Wavefront OBJ file of the C-alpha trace (Angstrom):
o trace
v 33.546 -0.863 2.369
v 32.682 -4.117 0.621
v 32.346 -2.733 -3.137
v 30.450 -4.945 -6.204
v 28.161 -7.311 -6.834
v 29.679 -8.375 -2.937
v 27.177 -5.704 -1.763
v 24.162 -8.278 -2.611
v 25.584 -11.413 -0.915
v 25.710 -9.208 2.040
v 22.125 -7.772 1.681
v 20.436 -11.588 0.291
v 22.170 -13.270 3.811
v 20.365 -10.254 5.157
v 17.172 -10.993 3.920
v 17.345 -14.440 4.183
v 18.556 -15.272 7.892
v 15.734 -12.080 9.347
v 13.317 -14.428 7.262
v 14.381 -17.302 9.405
v 15.352 -15.560 12.546
v 11.566 -14.393 12.598
v 9.667 -17.689 11.006
v 11.846 -19.728 12.400
v 12.972 -18.970 15.577
v 10.327 -16.568 16.847
v 12.080 -13.814 18.025
v 10.519 -10.353 17.947
v 10.208 -8.993 14.749
v 10.965 -5.405 15.349
v 14.415 -6.443 17.380
v 15.321 -8.920 14.382
v 14.794 -6.101 12.289
v 16.646 -3.411 14.541
v 20.114 -5.943 14.686
v 20.325 -7.525 11.244
v 20.096 -3.824 10.064
v 22.788 -2.806 12.351
v 25.052 -6.599 12.002
v 24.448 -5.445 7.963
v 25.760 -2.243 7.963
v 28.504 -2.674 10.143
v 29.904 -6.278 7.770
v 29.472 -4.267 4.265
v 31.797 -1.531 6.245
v 29.132 1.344 6.827
v 31.011 4.550 8.979
v 29.631 2.928 12.678
v 29.576 6.629 13.385
v 26.693 7.026 9.736
v 24.555 3.661 10.731
v 22.697 4.870 13.326
v 21.784 8.100 11.871
v 21.047 6.577 8.831
v 18.492 3.985 10.217
v 17.227 7.104 12.242
v 16.467 8.762 8.992
v 15.011 5.259 7.320
v 13.051 5.609 10.562
v 11.406 9.157 9.851
v 10.970 8.765 6.685
v 8.788 5.475 7.151
v 7.041 6.798 9.281
v 6.591 10.775 9.177
v 4.031 9.905 6.945
v 2.304 6.280 7.243
v 1.760 7.186 11.148
v -0.044 10.145 10.911
v -1.992 8.101 8.393
v -2.032 4.636 10.863
v -3.537 6.890 13.513
v -6.459 8.789 11.601
v -7.294 6.152 9.834
v -7.677 3.853 12.499
v -9.316 6.417 14.579
v -12.319 6.915 11.257
v -12.388 2.963 11.525
v -13.086 2.719 14.719
v -15.754 5.396 14.173
v -17.653 3.313 11.464
v -17.153 0.153 13.755
v -18.817 1.566 16.605
v -21.668 3.509 14.894
v -22.443 0.410 12.973
v -21.409 2.003 9.587
v -18.970 -0.505 8.275
v -21.545 -2.587 9.451
v -24.120 -1.241 7.013
v -20.968 -0.446 4.077
v -20.798 -4.662 4.231
v -24.364 -5.971 4.362
v -24.812 -3.841 1.233
v -21.688 -5.339 -0.499
v -23.147 -8.948 0.297
v -26.926 -7.857 -0.520
v -25.314 -6.762 -4.280
v -23.105 -8.818 -4.183
v -23.884 -11.799 -2.990
v -22.395 -13.862 -0.053
v -20.450 -16.248 -2.575
v -19.105 -13.213 -4.146
v -18.267 -10.998 -1.644
v -13.919 -11.222 -2.810
v -14.996 -9.009 -5.866
v -17.277 -6.309 -4.169
v -13.469 -6.417 -2.087
v -11.855 -5.731 -5.351
v -14.447 -3.607 -6.371
v -15.280 -1.281 -4.097
v -10.928 -1.007 -3.801
v -10.103 -0.088 -6.596
v -12.425 2.987 -6.824
v -11.192 4.168 -3.316
v -7.558 3.540 -4.264
v -7.553 5.677 -7.169
v -6.557 9.608 -5.621
v -5.043 7.420 -2.039
v -1.226 5.860 -1.884
v -1.836 2.452 -0.582
v -1.616 2.575 2.819
v -4.212 5.718 2.875
v -6.853 3.076 1.113
v -6.302 -0.140 3.291
v -6.600 2.033 6.998
v -10.280 3.103 4.886
v -11.137 0.069 4.135
v -10.146 -2.526 6.477
v -13.498 -1.946 8.731
v -15.326 -3.028 6.101
v -13.424 -6.179 5.275
v -13.017 -7.391 9.093
v -16.943 -6.868 8.854
v -17.870 -8.066 5.913
v -15.626 -11.754 6.422
v -17.396 -12.023 9.552
v -20.437 -12.276 9.072
v -20.310 -13.731 6.100
v -17.985 -16.492 7.585
v -15.816 -16.162 4.182
v -11.795 -16.108 5.537
v -9.922 -13.016 5.368
v -7.136 -13.834 2.993
v -10.093 -13.943 0.817
v -11.061 -10.693 1.567
v -8.426 -8.899 2.272
v -5.852 -10.473 -0.937
v -8.581 -9.218 -2.767
v -8.962 -5.589 -1.838
v -5.137 -4.963 -1.456
v -4.793 -6.245 -4.782
v -7.367 -3.573 -6.279
v -5.433 -1.292 -3.783
v -1.599 -2.583 -4.853
v -3.053 -2.172 -9.142
v -4.070 0.869 -8.678
v -1.447 3.093 -7.074
v 1.156 1.103 -9.378
v -0.787 1.825 -12.672
v -3.695 3.836 -12.388
v -3.755 7.458 -13.084
v -4.627 9.678 -10.947
v -3.685 7.658 -8.227
v -0.284 10.279 -7.075
v 2.627 7.332 -7.804
v 1.478 6.755 -11.541
v 0.914 11.217 -11.323
v 4.694 11.043 -11.237
v 5.405 8.493 -14.247
v 3.274 9.888 -16.575
v 5.110 13.364 -15.609
v 8.663 11.643 -15.786
v 7.439 10.290 -19.416
v 6.117 12.900 -20.337
v 3.049 10.221 -21.865
v -0.485 11.301 -22.175
v -2.801 11.189 -19.347
v -5.963 10.395 -21.324
v -4.374 7.398 -23.414
v -2.451 6.143 -19.751
v -5.488 5.708 -17.742
v -7.328 3.445 -21.079
v -4.328 1.448 -21.796
v -3.902 1.501 -17.828
v -7.547 -0.415 -17.462
v -6.844 -2.315 -20.137
v -4.499 -3.547 -18.492
v -5.220 -3.063 -14.570
v -9.160 -3.991 -14.588
v -8.069 -7.750 -15.652
v -4.329 -7.520 -13.907
v -6.271 -7.479 -10.086
v -8.602 -10.164 -11.383
v -6.556 -12.113 -11.554
v -3.661 -11.406 -8.544
v -7.107 -10.938 -6.185
v -10.153 -12.988 -6.804
v -9.293 -15.588 -8.552
v -5.621 -15.753 -6.392
v -7.409 -15.121 -3.121
v -9.474 -18.251 -3.793
v -7.460 -20.289 -4.683
v -4.315 -19.688 -1.940
v -6.968 -19.486 0.626
v -7.135 -23.060 0.667
v -4.349 -23.593 1.772
v -3.379 -20.633 3.898
v -5.680 -20.597 6.937
v -6.069 -18.377 9.800
v -6.182 -19.191 13.356
v -6.493 -17.311 16.727
v -8.356 -14.120 17.636
v -7.288 -11.160 15.587
v -6.945 -8.155 18.020
v -7.585 -5.820 15.166
v -10.429 -7.370 13.588
v -11.733 -7.289 17.097
v -11.805 -3.470 17.381
v -12.957 -2.839 14.280
v -15.487 -5.822 13.685
v -18.613 -5.020 15.105
v -20.997 -7.825 17.563
v -23.492 -9.411 15.570
v -26.886 -7.651 17.918
v -30.302 -5.611 17.058
v -29.067 -1.843 16.752
v -30.339 1.067 14.452
v -27.748 1.423 11.590
v -26.069 4.780 10.056
v -27.666 5.556 6.234
v -25.573 3.753 3.890
v -25.609 7.658 2.174
v -24.290 8.853 5.307
v -21.340 5.787 5.850
v -20.570 5.863 2.195
v -19.971 10.018 2.322
v -18.273 9.571 5.665
v -16.037 7.094 4.282
v -15.217 8.735 0.956
v -15.148 11.323 2.389
v -11.372 12.421 2.391
v -10.730 10.416 -1.414
v -13.159 13.679 -2.645
v -10.991 16.055 -0.977
v -7.597 14.274 -2.013
v -8.822 15.070 -5.970
v -10.128 18.098 -5.489
v -6.699 19.009 -3.698
v -5.039 17.602 -7.411
v -7.316 19.724 -9.233
v -6.566 22.172 -7.430
v -4.951 24.877 -10.352
v -7.607 23.407 -12.243
v -10.118 25.749 -9.946
v -7.799 28.933 -8.736
v -4.995 29.821 -10.133
v -1.437 28.944 -8.645
v 0.132 30.614 -5.179
v -3.252 31.591 -4.517
v -4.928 31.523 -1.580
v -7.817 29.012 -2.645
v -5.541 26.929 -4.752
v -3.073 26.346 -1.572
v -6.528 25.625 1.182
v -7.664 22.852 -1.484
v -3.897 21.450 -1.670
v -3.544 21.741 1.966
v -7.217 19.745 2.760
v -6.015 17.748 -0.569
v -3.201 16.559 1.356
v -3.929 12.595 2.823
v -2.775 13.225 6.274
v -5.134 16.706 6.236
v -7.712 15.448 4.524
v -7.730 11.858 6.503
v -8.025 14.641 9.716
v -10.701 16.082 8.289
v -12.765 12.644 7.413
v -12.188 11.222 11.169
v -13.325 14.439 12.645
v -16.525 15.003 10.086
v -16.813 10.963 11.743
v -17.457 12.646 15.704
v -20.478 14.273 14.167
v -21.755 12.285 11.277
v -20.981 8.986 13.142
v -20.609 9.832 16.887
v -22.692 12.715 18.330
v -25.073 12.852 15.780
v -26.418 9.017 16.455
v -26.639 9.481 20.461
v -22.832 9.175 21.388
v -21.365 11.334 24.173
v -18.468 13.228 24.017
v -16.544 10.698 26.563
v -17.487 7.746 24.576
v -15.862 9.121 21.654
v -12.598 10.109 23.617
v -13.229 7.035 25.007
v -13.045 5.117 21.615
v -10.191 7.614 20.173
v -8.075 6.526 22.737
v -8.387 2.557 23.455
v -8.248 2.087 19.036
v -4.763 3.274 18.888
v -2.159 1.025 21.262
v -2.736 -2.170 18.750
v -1.688 -0.249 16.237
v 1.376 0.166 17.673
v 3.428 -2.957 16.962
v 2.397 -2.342 13.258
v 4.018 1.350 13.778
v 7.173 -0.038 15.236
v 7.306 -2.857 12.420
v 7.109 -0.187 9.372
v 9.362 2.251 10.436
v 11.907 -0.738 11.701
v 11.354 -2.049 7.558
v 11.730 1.728 6.516
v 14.950 1.479 8.357
v 15.967 -1.590 6.842
v 15.376 -0.178 2.927
v 17.537 3.177 4.313
v 20.690 0.832 5.065
v 20.413 -1.314 1.626
v 20.518 2.422 0.506
v 22.913 3.831 2.561
v 25.167 1.047 1.918
v 25.346 1.338 -1.966
v 23.107 -1.917 -2.050
v 20.960 -0.623 -4.007
v 22.981 1.627 -6.716
v 24.676 -1.120 -7.212
v 20.743 -3.056 -7.770
v 20.392 0.145 -10.258
v 23.988 -0.014 -12.182
v 22.928 -3.264 -12.772
v 20.168 -3.534 -14.663
v 20.502 0.332 -16.533
v 23.609 -1.985 -17.950
v 21.239 -4.276 -19.242
v 20.478 -4.048 -23.066
v 17.564 -4.945 -23.134
v 14.394 -2.885 -25.273
v 13.110 0.452 -22.613
v 10.431 -1.885 -21.517
v 11.516 -4.103 -20.580
v 14.240 -1.975 -18.951
v 11.810 0.570 -17.526
v 9.940 -2.593 -15.661
v 13.505 -3.936 -14.510
v 15.056 -1.163 -13.140
v 11.835 -0.078 -11.197
v 11.737 -3.744 -9.874
v 15.682 -3.962 -8.471
v 14.992 -1.394 -6.928
v 11.404 -2.340 -5.006
v 13.477 -5.147 -4.027
v 16.376 -3.326 -2.806
v 14.566 -0.333 -0.641
v 10.868 -2.118 -0.160
v 9.049 1.487 -1.444
v 7.090 1.040 -4.991
v 6.544 4.406 -5.155
v 10.951 5.488 -4.764
v 10.663 2.319 -6.921
v 9.193 4.433 -9.501
v 9.826 7.452 -8.995
v 13.297 6.137 -9.504
v 13.235 4.390 -12.389
v 11.218 7.028 -14.496
v 14.348 8.945 -13.554
v 17.050 6.890 -14.906
v 15.237 4.928 -17.720
v 13.040 8.551 -18.910
v 16.194 9.363 -21.378
v 16.575 6.386 -22.434
v 13.432 5.857 -23.408
v 12.833 9.313 -24.842
v 16.100 8.940 -27.760
v 14.308 5.173 -28.512
v 11.246 5.880 -29.068
v 9.266 4.194 -26.971
v 5.859 5.193 -26.101
v 5.796 7.125 -22.650
v 2.127 5.251 -22.194
v 3.404 1.831 -22.443
v 6.951 2.994 -20.792
v 4.982 4.183 -17.347
v 2.621 0.772 -17.535
v 5.823 -1.628 -16.858
v 7.209 1.203 -14.807
v 4.638 1.188 -12.364
v 4.353 -3.104 -13.315
v 8.303 -3.271 -11.693
v 7.324 -1.156 -8.690
v 4.823 -3.516 -7.492
v 7.169 -6.939 -7.608
v 7.855 -8.752 -3.971
v 7.129 -7.544 -1.342
v 9.151 -8.163 1.243
v 10.370 -7.356 4.929
v 11.837 -3.830 3.918
v 8.045 -2.970 3.013
v 6.224 -0.942 5.245
v 3.427 -3.265 3.228
v 5.025 -6.002 4.416
v 3.819 -5.087 7.729
v 0.841 -3.641 7.851
v -0.757 -6.607 5.649
v 0.221 -9.012 7.896
v -0.117 -7.954 11.180
v -4.145 -6.293 10.553
v -4.424 -10.067 8.710
v -2.709 -11.357 11.636
v -0.866 -14.233 9.445
v 3.002 -15.314 10.620
v 6.357 -14.269 8.635
v 5.565 -17.444 5.688
v 1.775 -16.611 5.749
v 2.367 -13.234 4.219
v 4.756 -14.353 1.763
v 2.590 -17.395 0.505
v 0.101 -14.415 0.311
v 0.409 -11.070 -0.420
v 4.250 -11.353 -1.121
v 3.007 -13.444 -4.392
v -0.037 -11.667 -5.278
v 2.442 -8.837 -5.477
v 4.542 -10.594 -8.261
v 1.437 -12.135 -10.220
v 0.666 -8.111 -10.084
v 4.190 -7.064 -12.074
v 4.412 -9.741 -14.325
v 0.859 -10.157 -15.314
v 0.937 -6.382 -15.699
v 4.182 -6.563 -17.256
v 2.714 -9.000 -19.922
v -0.691 -8.027 -21.117
v 1.389 -4.148 -21.325
v 4.333 -5.978 -24.006
v 0.727 -7.064 -25.246
v -1.003 -4.429 -25.448
v 2.322 -2.597 -27.104
v 1.971 -5.027 -29.952
v -1.732 -4.000 -31.702
v -1.437 -0.191 -29.922
l 1 2 3 4 5 6 7 8 9 10 11 12 13 14 15 16 17 18 19 20 21 22 23 24 25 26 27 28 29 30 31 32 33 34 35 36 37 38 39 40 41 42 43 44 45 46 47 48 49 50 51 52 53 54 55 56 57 58 59 60 61 62 63 64 65 66 67 68 69 70 71 72 73 74 75 76 77 78 79 80 81 82 83 84 85 86 87 88 89 90 91 92 93 94 95 96 97 98 99 100 101 102 103 104 105 106 107 108 109 110 111 112 113 114 115 116 117 118 119 120 121 122 123 124 125 126 127 128 129 130 131 132 133 134 135 136 137 138 139 140 141 142 143 144 145 146 147 148 149 150 151 152 153 154 155 156 157 158 159 160 161 162 163 164 165 166 167 168 169 170 171 172 173 174 175 176 177 178 179 180 181 182 183 184 185 186 187 188 189 190 191 192 193 194 195 196 197 198 199 200 201 202 203 204 205 206 207 208 209 210 211 212 213 214 215 216 217 218 219 220 221 222 223 224 225 226 227 228 229 230 231 232 233 234 235 236 237 238 239 240 241 242 243 244 245 246 247 248 249 250 251 252 253 254 255 256 257 258 259 260 261 262 263 264 265 266 267 268 269 270 271 272 273 274 275 276 277 278 279 280 281 282 283 284 285 286 287 288 289 290 291 292 293 294 295 296 297 298 299 300 301 302 303 304 305 306 307 308 309 310 311 312 313 314 315 316 317 318 319 320 321 322 323 324 325 326 327 328 329 330 331 332 333 334 335 336 337 338 339 340 341 342 343 344 345 346 347 348 349 350 351 352 353 354 355 356 357 358 359 360 361 362 363 364 365 366 367 368 369 370 371 372 373 374 375 376 377 378 379 380 381 382 383 384 385 386 387 388 389 390 391 392 393 394 395 396 397 398 399 400 401 402 403 404 405 406 407 408 409 410 411 412 413 414 415 416 417 418 419 420 421 422 423 424 425 426 427 428 429 430 431 432 433 434 435 436 437 438 439 440 441 442 443 444 445 446
């Protein structure tokens, strides 16, 4: 097998080839990801008997969670759209913030809804609202959507009790109260800069053309109808958020390994929480509003068709990331970072950033980096709360073609690959760099 830094050269060539084939030659992204993954694996000398299995493992790991989240979230979004619930929330946000400030509305609601849920869950919960806000105000989906994903991404990487950030708190043995305080001090201005401020500027240059098939499913047509109440709609969309929070606090209410504790943990699992919320929406936004069972069945079936491409692309991105790991490329990246003689705060950011670039997963980057850097940080006496923040910031840098989130944003926003790089990838990098700079600055004065 190819060894050492040559592995990084092969990986870089593979990523560039992916971008060129998809963006320049308009090849099918799913097929291109498969072909380039297999060519990379053969080129670096992976045993041919393990290549397909490795790719399949990556696909399975990616889709085992995300496919269920996308399917259930899409059903919940469809019920919100068809009942008028998403329109009701959009109207309320527009009234509160004004049409010129809808991007501020989206980053605010994303910061709140995203706290207990993984990025993908928050995304599918909020995308119907983003579509309706954009349609009703005539605002670019670039401005509305990027403001939303900025809030979700900042919470994902920086702010407990989000599950990813909690993993880092545990690994570094940080005080959760101080971590939350510092994370809010760093996270809120970071979300503002990467979300509304950046989105407002980039939306002047990135123009989305053509019909968006996902928006057609989730954005309601303008028509006179009685909309569900704001309270009922908000309660329905926040139900999975509430269930996940309760699940994470199960030990506070009941002793571990007891039946009530197990029930709360099960209900708090993201898939189970979404399933319960979808079933509740069938009543609150469907049957209670006069929809027939046949109509609800029709809506829940037809809304899944547009998600097929997204799901396949997320899976293929996971497969490509697994090839990068099993070929040894990820290990070379980690070894390079840990051999650098730098401060623990920068080391945590660098290790997480390189793992993120190599594997595509922010959660994998954060958890892996914590395991590597925690002993070094403890020996050096680094403040664990700031280690959580710099590691989280590094795990968010430059999302690209091996990240499921990249394809999620691309397909839902109906962007081209170059447009996704100019918007989503740059946004993630802004979050990473700004959060690092603010954390380093805060560490010097606290």
